[in-house]
C-alpha positions as CSV (number, residue, x, y, z in Angstrom):
1,T,145.4,96.7,183.6
2,C,148.2,99.9,183.2
3,C,146.3,102.1,184.3
4,R,145.9,103.0,188.5
5,R,142.8,105.0,189.1
6,G,144.5,108.5,189.6
7,A,146.1,111.4,187.9
8,A,145.4,109.6,184.5
9,W,142.2,109.4,185.5
10,T,141.6,112.7,186.1
11,A,143.1,114.0,183.2
12,V,141.4,111.7,181.0
13,C,137.8,113.0,182.5
14,C,139.3,116.7,182.1
15,G,140.8,115.9,178.6
16,R,137.7,114.6,176.9
17,T,136.0,117.9,178.6
18,C,138.2,120.1,177.3
19,T,138.0,118.2,173.6
20,C,134.3,117.4,173.4
21,C,133.5,121.3,174.4
22,S,136.3,122.8,172.0
23,G,135.9,120.1,169.2
24,S,131.9,121.5,169.1
25,L,132.8,124.8,168.5
26,V,135.1,123.6,165.5
27,P,132.8,123.5,162.8
28,F,130.7,127.1,163.9
29,T,135.1,128.6,163.6
30,T,135.6,126.9,160.3
31,A,132.0,128.1,158.7
32,R,133.0,131.4,160.3
33,M,135.9,131.8,158.2
34,G,134.4,130.7,155.0
35,E,132.3,133.5,155.0
36,N,134.8,136.0,155.7
37,E,137.5,135.2,153.6
38,L,140.2,134.4,156.2
39,R,140.1,137.9,158.3
40,H,141.6,137.7,161.6
41,P,139.3,137.6,163.8
42,P,138.2,134.4,162.7
43,V,141.2,132.6,162.0
44,A,142.6,134.3,165.8
45,M,139.3,132.3,167.2
46,Y,139.8,128.9,165.3
47,G,143.4,128.8,166.8
48,V,141.6,129.6,170.2
49,V,139.4,127.2,170.1
50,L,142.0,124.4,168.8
51,L,144.0,125.4,171.7
52,P,141.8,123.4,174.5
53,A,142.5,120.2,172.7
54,A,145.9,120.5,172.3
55,A,146.2,121.5,176.2
56,A,144.7,118.2,176.9
57,Y,146.3,115.8,174.7
58,F,149.3,116.7,176.0
59,V,148.6,117.3,179.7
60,L,146.7,112.9,178.7
61,T,149.9,112.1,177.7
62,R,152.6,112.9,180.4
63,A,149.9,111.9,182.8
64,L,150.0,108.0,181.2
65,W,153.3,107.9,180.5
66,R,154.5,109.4,184.3
67,D,151.1,106.6,185.5
68,T,152.4,103.6,183.3
69,A,156.4,104.5,183.2
70,R,156.9,101.3,186.2
71,T,154.6,99.1,183.9
72,R,156.1,100.0,180.8
73,C,152.4,100.3,179.1
74,W,153.6,103.3,177.3
75,P,156.8,103.6,175.4
76,R,159.3,104.8,177.2
77,R,160.2,107.6,175.0
78,S,156.9,108.1,173.5
79,G,157.8,111.5,170.6
80,A,153.7,112.0,171.7
81,T,154.6,114.4,174.1
82,A,156.7,116.0,171.8
83,E,154.4,116.5,169.5
84,G,151.6,117.6,171.9
85,M,153.9,120.4,173.4
86,F,154.7,121.3,169.7
87,S,151.3,121.7,168.7
88,L,150.6,123.3,171.9
89,L,153.0,126.2,170.6
90,L,152.5,125.9,166.7
91,Y,148.5,126.9,167.9
92,L,149.7,129.9,169.8
93,V,152.1,131.3,166.6
94,G,149.2,130.8,164.7
95,V,147.1,133.1,167.5
96,A,149.2,135.8,167.1
97,L,150.4,135.8,163.4
98,A,146.3,135.6,162.6
99,F,146.1,139.1,163.5
100,V,149.0,139.5,160.9
101,L,148.9,137.5,158.2
102,P,145.9,135.3,158.8
103,A,146.4,133.2,155.2
104,A,150.2,132.0,156.9
105,A,148.2,131.3,160.4
106,C,145.7,128.9,158.1
107,G,149.3,127.4,156.7
108,V,150.6,127.0,160.7
109,Y,146.9,125.3,161.6
110,V,147.5,123.5,158.6
111,L,150.7,122.0,159.8
112,V,149.6,121.3,162.7
113,A,147.5,118.7,160.8
114,V,150.6,117.3,159.2
115,I,152.4,116.5,161.8
116,W,149.9,114.9,163.2
117,L,149.4,112.6,160.1
118,V,152.9,110.9,160.4
119,P,152.7,107.9,162.3
120,D,154.7,107.1,165.7
121,R,157.3,104.1,164.7
122,R,158.0,104.4,168.4
123,I,154.5,103.4,169.6
124,E,154.1,100.4,166.9
125,K,157.2,99.3,167.8
126,H,156.5,99.1,171.4
127,L,152.9,97.4,170.5
128,A,154.1,94.9,168.5
129,G,156.6,93.2,170.5
């Protein structure tokens, strides 16, 4: 196997917990945004709910990269860590922006989703051979 039971295993367990807990609140906050016509408290809460999932993904990819660096099971300079950090920063910007321009904050949240729709070619090349 590529991973040892250590830091990566802990990151997987913590990441799964954070993602499940925050992921279960996404439908609630989405409905709340729709009911309140994009007012600032629900839009900010939506970003706050997305933050733990982004943080968990960032921690998970860093732990996997560090744990598999010797075996080279993970691409050497994976863009996933950069995307994870950028997503985390954009969510923070979106939460702050929600109190001033809620529609712009929603645009920031959509931008994060679009960033993740673009596949990382480095990982595909590494898996192909």
